Residue frames as a rotation matrix with the C-alpha (Angstrom) as fourth column:
MET 1
0.967 -0.222 -0.122 -20.59
0.237 0.622 0.746 -2.66
-0.089 -0.751 0.654 -11.35
LYS 2
0.195 -0.955 0.225 -17.24
0.911 0.091 -0.402 -1.79
0.363 0.283 0.888 -12.91
ASP 3
0.128 -0.113 0.985 -17.70
-0.016 -0.994 -0.112 1.84
0.992 -0.002 -0.129 -11.89
ILE 4
0.904 0.203 0.377 -18.10
-0.375 -0.050 0.926 0.89
0.206 -0.978 0.031 -8.23
LEU 5
0.711 -0.702 -0.033 -14.96
0.685 0.681 0.258 -1.23
-0.159 -0.206 0.966 -8.49
ARG 6
0.070 -0.690 0.720 -13.05
0.639 -0.523 -0.564 1.67
0.766 0.500 0.404 -10.06
ILE 7
0.392 0.157 0.907 -14.08
-0.398 -0.860 0.321 3.92
0.830 -0.486 -0.274 -7.18
LEU 8
0.871 0.116 0.477 -13.36
-0.491 0.225 0.842 1.45
-0.010 -0.967 0.253 -4.38
ILE 9
0.782 -0.549 -0.293 -10.26
0.381 0.795 -0.473 -0.37
0.493 0.258 0.831 -5.62
ALA 10
-0.089 -0.883 0.460 -7.68
-0.059 -0.456 -0.888 2.09
0.994 -0.106 -0.012 -4.25
PRO 11
0.053 0.104 0.993 -9.07
-0.959 -0.271 0.080 2.19
0.278 -0.957 0.085 -0.69
LEU 12
0.944 0.304 0.130 -9.43
-0.327 0.915 0.235 -1.60
-0.047 -0.265 0.963 -0.75
LEU 13
0.507 -0.842 -0.184 -5.83
0.359 0.400 -0.843 -1.97
0.784 0.361 0.505 -1.90
TRP 14
-0.212 -0.547 0.810 -4.73
-0.560 -0.612 -0.559 0.37
0.801 -0.572 -0.177 0.90
LEU 15
0.507 0.489 0.710 -6.72
-0.862 0.276 0.425 -1.71
0.012 -0.827 0.562 3.40
ALA 16
0.966 -0.176 -0.192 -5.04
0.143 0.974 -0.175 -4.90
0.217 0.141 0.966 2.20
ALA 17
0.138 -0.977 0.160 -1.58
0.215 -0.129 -0.968 -3.33
0.967 0.168 0.192 2.29
PHE 18
-0.023 -0.067 0.998 -2.19
-0.831 -0.553 -0.056 -1.88
0.555 -0.831 -0.043 5.77
SER 19
0.810 0.400 0.429 -3.27
-0.573 0.696 0.432 -5.28
-0.126 -0.596 0.793 7.06
ALA 20
0.819 -0.528 -0.224 -0.36
0.327 0.752 -0.573 -7.03
0.471 0.396 0.788 5.38
VAL 21
-0.049 -0.901 0.431 2.34
-0.101 -0.425 -0.900 -4.70
0.994 -0.088 -0.070 6.70
TYR 22
-0.010 0.087 0.996 0.99
-0.966 -0.256 0.013 -4.72
0.257 -0.963 0.087 10.25
GLY 23
0.940 0.321 0.113 0.49
-0.337 0.926 0.170 -8.48
-0.050 -0.198 0.979 10.03
LEU 24
0.497 -0.844 -0.200 4.09
0.282 0.375 -0.883 -8.85
0.820 0.383 0.424 8.89
LEU 25
-0.224 -0.549 0.805 5.20
-0.619 -0.558 -0.553 -6.78
0.753 -0.622 -0.215 11.88
GLY 26
0.474 0.493 0.729 3.21
-0.877 0.337 0.342 -9.09
-0.077 -0.802 0.593 14.14
LEU 27
0.965 -0.152 -0.213 4.79
0.091 0.957 -0.275 -12.17
0.246 0.246 0.938 12.60
ILE 28
0.135 -0.978 0.156 8.26
0.030 -0.154 -0.988 -10.70
0.990 0.138 0.008 12.89
CYS 29
-0.250 -0.201 0.947 7.75
-0.849 -0.425 -0.315 -9.78
0.465 -0.883 -0.065 16.54
GLY 30
0.620 0.634 0.462 5.85
-0.780 0.563 0.274 -12.95
-0.087 -0.530 0.843 17.44
HIS 31
0.962 -0.254 -0.095 8.39
0.222 0.939 -0.263 -15.33
0.156 0.232 0.960 15.98
GLY 32
0.619 -0.757 -0.210 11.50
-0.048 -0.303 0.952 -13.38
-0.784 -0.579 -0.224 16.93
ILE 33
0.738 -0.356 0.573 12.82
0.667 0.257 -0.700 -13.10
0.102 0.899 0.427 13.38
GLY 34
0.643 -0.610 -0.463 16.31
-0.165 -0.701 0.694 -11.64
-0.748 -0.370 -0.552 13.41
GLY 35
0.182 -0.691 0.700 19.49
0.869 0.446 0.214 -11.50
-0.459 0.569 0.682 11.42
THR 36
0.060 -0.238 -0.969 21.09
-0.196 -0.955 0.222 -9.02
-0.979 0.177 -0.104 9.07
VAL 37
0.439 0.026 0.898 21.09
0.855 0.296 -0.427 -8.33
-0.277 0.955 0.107 5.36
LEU 38
0.117 -0.511 0.852 23.70
0.672 -0.591 -0.447 -5.97
0.732 0.624 0.274 3.92
GLY 39
-0.829 -0.558 -0.020 24.33
0.356 -0.502 -0.788 -4.53
0.430 -0.661 0.615 7.38
LEU 40
-0.445 0.767 0.461 20.62
-0.794 -0.577 0.193 -3.87
0.415 -0.280 0.866 8.07
SER 41
-0.679 0.264 0.685 18.43
-0.374 0.678 -0.633 -5.94
-0.631 -0.686 -0.361 10.33
LEU 42
-0.938 0.316 0.143 16.30
0.321 0.633 0.704 -8.49
0.132 0.707 -0.695 8.50
PRO 43
-0.124 0.954 -0.274 13.04
0.892 -0.014 -0.451 -7.30
-0.434 -0.300 -0.849 10.10
ARG 44
-0.032 0.059 -0.998 13.74
-0.079 -0.995 -0.056 -3.73
-0.996 0.077 0.037 8.95
VAL 45
-0.885 -0.337 -0.320 14.53
-0.344 0.015 0.939 -4.90
-0.312 0.941 -0.129 5.40
LEU 46
-0.721 0.671 0.175 11.31
0.692 0.681 0.241 -6.94
0.042 0.295 -0.955 5.28
LEU 47
0.095 0.799 -0.594 9.18
0.722 -0.466 -0.511 -4.06
-0.685 -0.380 -0.622 6.53
ILE 48
-0.244 -0.246 -0.938 10.76
-0.358 -0.876 0.323 -1.53
-0.901 0.415 0.126 4.16
ALA 49
-0.995 -0.101 -0.005 10.30
-0.048 0.429 0.902 -3.95
-0.089 0.898 -0.431 1.26
ALA 50
-0.384 0.923 0.028 6.63
0.913 0.384 -0.137 -4.43
-0.137 -0.027 -0.990 2.16
TYR 51
0.133 0.363 -0.922 6.20
0.286 -0.905 -0.315 -0.66
-0.949 -0.222 -0.224 2.42
GLY 52
-0.616 -0.465 -0.635 7.85
-0.450 -0.454 0.769 -0.14
-0.646 0.760 0.070 -0.96
LEU 53
-0.918 0.326 0.226 5.68
0.394 0.683 0.615 -2.81
0.046 0.654 -0.755 -2.56
ALA 54
-0.050 0.945 -0.322 2.53
0.864 -0.121 -0.489 -1.21
-0.501 -0.303 -0.811 -1.14
ILE 55
0.022 -0.013 -1.000 3.51
-0.160 -0.987 0.010 2.22
-0.987 0.160 -0.024 -2.52
LEU 56
-0.878 -0.416 -0.236 4.43
-0.308 0.114 0.944 0.69
-0.366 0.902 -0.229 -5.87
LEU 57
-0.675 0.691 0.261 1.09
0.737 0.652 0.178 -1.12
-0.047 0.312 -0.949 -6.15
GLN 58
0.204 0.758 -0.619 -0.86
0.611 -0.593 -0.524 2.03
-0.765 -0.271 -0.584 -5.25
ALA 59
-0.245 -0.374 -0.895 1.11
-0.413 -0.795 0.445 4.07
-0.877 0.478 0.040 -7.79
ALA 60
-0.990 -0.100 0.098 0.54
0.033 0.515 0.857 1.45
-0.136 0.851 -0.507 -10.50
LEU 61
-0.272 0.961 0.045 -3.18
0.922 0.274 -0.272 1.44
-0.274 -0.033 -0.961 -9.73
LEU 62
0.209 0.311 -0.927 -3.28
0.166 -0.946 -0.280 5.22
-0.964 -0.095 -0.249 -9.94
ALA 63
-0.679 -0.503 -0.535 -1.50
-0.459 -0.277 0.844 5.11
-0.573 0.819 -0.043 -13.30
ALA 64
-0.856 0.419 0.302 -4.05
0.516 0.725 0.456 2.55
-0.028 0.547 -0.837 -14.51
LEU 65
0.058 0.926 -0.372 -6.90
0.784 -0.273 -0.557 4.83
-0.617 -0.260 -0.742 -13.46
TYR 66
0.085 -0.100 -0.991 -5.43
-0.316 -0.946 0.068 7.57
-0.945 0.307 -0.112 -15.66
HIS 67
-0.872 -0.422 0.250 -4.94
0.065 0.406 0.911 5.28
-0.486 0.811 -0.326 -18.67
PRO 68
-0.513 0.710 -0.482 -7.51
-0.844 -0.520 0.131 6.10
-0.158 0.474 0.866 -21.37
ARG 69
-0.485 0.319 -0.814 -8.32
-0.353 0.780 0.516 2.45
0.800 0.538 -0.265 -22.10
LEU 70
-0.579 0.198 -0.791 -9.15
0.666 0.675 -0.318 1.70
0.471 -0.711 -0.523 -18.47
ALA 71
-0.980 0.198 -0.033 -10.82
-0.146 -0.818 -0.556 4.98
-0.138 -0.540 0.830 -17.54
ALA 72
-0.349 0.932 0.094 -14.54
0.606 0.301 -0.736 5.16
-0.715 -0.200 -0.670 -16.90
ARG 73
-0.374 0.319 0.871 -16.86
0.830 -0.305 0.468 6.61
0.414 0.897 -0.151 -19.55
SER 74
0.708 0.706 0.000 -18.59
0.597 -0.599 0.534 8.83
0.377 -0.378 -0.846 -17.03
GLY 75
0.012 -0.708 0.706 -16.69
0.009 -0.706 -0.708 11.99
1.000 0.015 -0.002 -16.15
PHE 76
0.481 0.245 0.842 -17.94
-0.791 -0.291 0.537 11.84
0.377 -0.925 0.054 -12.57
VAL 77
0.987 -0.114 0.112 -16.79
0.055 0.901 0.431 8.25
-0.150 -0.420 0.895 -12.03
ARG 78
0.425 -0.883 0.202 -13.45
0.604 0.111 -0.789 9.01
0.674 0.457 0.580 -13.69
PHE 79
0.048 -0.361 0.931 -12.94
-0.406 -0.859 -0.312 12.02
0.912 -0.363 -0.188 -11.37
VAL 80
0.650 0.280 0.707 -13.98
-0.755 0.129 0.643 10.19
0.089 -0.951 0.295 -8.20
SER 81
0.943 -0.328 -0.055 -11.92
0.330 0.944 0.026 7.08
0.043 -0.043 0.998 -8.99
ARG 82
0.172 -0.924 0.342 -8.83
0.420 -0.245 -0.874 9.21
0.891 0.294 0.346 -9.56
ILE 83
0.142 -0.059 0.988 -9.41
-0.716 -0.696 0.062 11.10
0.684 -0.716 -0.141 -6.31
THR 84
0.876 0.179 0.447 -9.75
-0.453 0.621 0.639 7.83
-0.164 -0.763 0.625 -4.39
GLY 85
0.717 -0.694 -0.063 -6.63
0.533 0.604 -0.593 6.60
0.449 0.392 0.803 -6.17
TRP 86
-0.073 -0.733 0.676 -4.69
-0.108 -0.668 -0.736 9.59
0.992 -0.126 -0.030 -4.88
ALA 87
0.418 0.306 0.855 -6.22
-0.854 -0.188 0.485 9.14
0.309 -0.933 0.183 -1.44
GLY 88
0.998 -0.048 -0.030 -5.10
0.054 0.966 0.254 5.49
0.016 -0.255 0.967 -1.39
LEU 89
0.331 -0.938 0.104 -1.56
0.528 0.092 -0.844 6.43
0.782 0.334 0.526 -2.39
VAL 90
-0.134 -0.345 0.929 -1.31
-0.496 -0.788 -0.364 9.17
0.858 -0.510 -0.066 0.24
ALA 91
0.687 0.461 0.562 -2.89
-0.714 0.281 0.641 6.95
0.138 -0.841 0.523 2.90
ALA 92
0.869 -0.422 -0.257 -0.44
0.400 0.906 -0.137 4.15
0.291 0.016 0.957 2.16
GLY 93
-0.010 -0.932 0.363 2.52
0.325 -0.346 -0.880 6.50
0.946 0.109 0.306 2.38
TYR 94
-0.094 0.034 0.995 1.30
-0.678 -0.734 -0.039 8.18
0.729 -0.678 0.092 5.55
THR 95
0.665 0.498 0.557 0.10
-0.745 0.380 0.549 5.17
0.062 -0.780 0.623 7.53
LEU 96
0.946 -0.292 -0.140 2.73
0.281 0.955 -0.092 2.59
0.160 0.047 0.986 6.57
PHE 97
0.327 -0.880 0.345 5.86
-0.125 -0.402 -0.907 4.74
0.937 0.254 -0.242 6.76
PRO 98
0.220 -0.281 0.934 6.09
-0.943 -0.308 0.129 4.80
0.251 -0.909 -0.333 10.58
VAL 99
0.785 0.095 0.612 5.86
-0.355 0.879 0.319 1.03
-0.508 -0.468 0.724 10.96
ALA 100
0.883 -0.463 0.076 8.39
0.333 0.504 -0.797 0.48
0.330 0.729 0.599 8.18
VAL 101
0.164 -0.907 0.389 11.08
0.120 -0.373 -0.920 2.76
0.979 0.197 0.047 9.56
THR 102
-0.284 -0.311 0.907 10.52
-0.739 -0.532 -0.413 3.16
0.612 -0.787 -0.079 13.31
SER 103
0.719 0.685 0.119 8.83
-0.595 0.519 0.614 0.04
0.358 -0.512 0.781 14.64
SER 104
-0.561 -0.806 -0.189 10.57
-0.570 0.542 -0.617 -2.29
0.600 -0.238 -0.764 16.99
CYS 105
0.252 0.623 -0.741 9.39
0.161 0.728 0.667 -5.30
0.954 -0.287 0.083 18.91
LEU 106
-0.167 -0.266 0.949 9.06
-0.835 -0.474 -0.280 -4.76
0.524 -0.840 -0.143 22.63
């Protein structure tokens, strides 16, 4: 059971981060959140912070998958879990970047 979790945790974390960032965008647009922080718009700061947190969490998970104490015993599971970890990190960077830096409410 732990091996399945090791393999699926990165894509599941990406799915949660994707939903959270797009949900945050919906809340920002739906409630008309505005204002500024340090010369930047508050919605932009919130979205960039959420994007940064998602990348940080994916990177921390990937580092944990490489840690010897947390790695799987099976070489195959260790390899596949690390590949899905990299896939989750790349997916988070690629899919969340546009909404964090270019989105605007219409």
